[in-house]
C-alpha positions, 0 to 999 in steps of 0.5 A: 583576242578581245572578241574571243575573250568576250565570247569565252566569258559569255559561254561561261555565264550561260553554262553557270545559268544552265547549271543553276536552273536545271537542278531546281527543275529536277527537284520538282516532282512531276506527277505521272500521267494517270495511265502510268499509275493505273495498275490494271493494264500491267496486272492484266499483262502479267496474268495473261502471261501466267494463263494456263493453256488448255485444249482448244485454245488457239495461239499465235507463235512468232519470232520478232523480226523474222516474218517467215516464222509465224504460226497460228495453231490450235492446241490439240486433244493430246495437248500439243501444237505443231510448229515449223521446224520443231514440230510437236510441242507440248502446250496444254498445262503450261503458261504462256510464258513457259511455252514461249521459253520452251519454243525459244529453247527448241529453236536455239537447240536446233540451231534455227535461230541464234537468239530468237525473240519469241512471242506467244499470243493467245488468240482464242480462249476456249479451255477456261470458262465460267458458265453464266445462267439465269436472268442475264441478257446473254446467258452462256459460257464466258471464256476467261483469260485472266482473273475476273470478279463476279461483277465483271462476269455478269457485265460480260454476260450483258448485265442483269435482265432487270433492275429488281434482281438482287440474288446471285449464286456462285457455285464452285466446281466442288459443288459448294455455293454461296449467295451474293447480293448484287446491291452489296457487290455494287456498293461494297469493296473487293471482299463483297465481289469474289473472284471466279475461277475456271469451271465456276457457275454463276446463276442470277435468280429471278427477282423475289417478289411479294403481293400486297392488296386490300386497303392500299393505294397501289395493290400489286406485285413488288420485288423484295429488297434485302431486309424489307419490313412490312412497313416498307412493303406498305410504302411500295403499295402506295401507302394506306387508303383513307380507311386502311389500318396498319393494325389490321395487316395479315400475311399469308405465308405458304399455308400459314396465316399471320394475323395482326403482324407488326410493322417490323415483320420481315417480308419473305418471298411470295408473302401475300400481304392483306391490309384490312379496314380500320374501325371507326 
């Protein structure tokens, strides 16, 4: 009896210790792992479920736990897919989630499965795309399976062909276009990096250049950066020679010649800057 009583006391003490320690530990918040707080994977999953299917897309339809029901099919010109048991099913113009629910409903309606867990995966995206042209490493058609920003589309096209490139033109299907600065996209927030949509065209223009010669240490052709002044252009040209004069700078702009330009003059594409000699 004494040993049983001692065991009962020890068990009670252990229970008290556990109930004392556990709440304190439970009150200490544990930071979730970085992957749990990242919103992009979850956002991408939701967007893929909302992806609007179109002609040419390839989807895989299966019933979880029933390996005999598996079909990889392409959406035909009439917008339908051919599936086992239920034959032609309209797919074009519907989201992945809508198609999944529709297939499930048809399988239950036909009494093929009592409560099927249907899965629909887009294997190949062919109906929605953005056309990327110009100075990128891999110009062409870029399929889109979710919402992408201009910077992401440029990256999927292999990136720009030269570090001197800055101007990007985004043209919508209705013909409206907007010029974007690659440098601004790289440094600004989301407002400087717009979303693209199906049918958009992204054109990466060649680098805009100016020409400088005369009394500079490094005459030649140089890219124009946004807001470039004559003073900045002189720096690109290696600065003035020993006999060069910043007061004897002229610019040929098309058929017009600008004499004795100020250092604050904004350089335009294809400007020819000539630095003259100073008087002693």
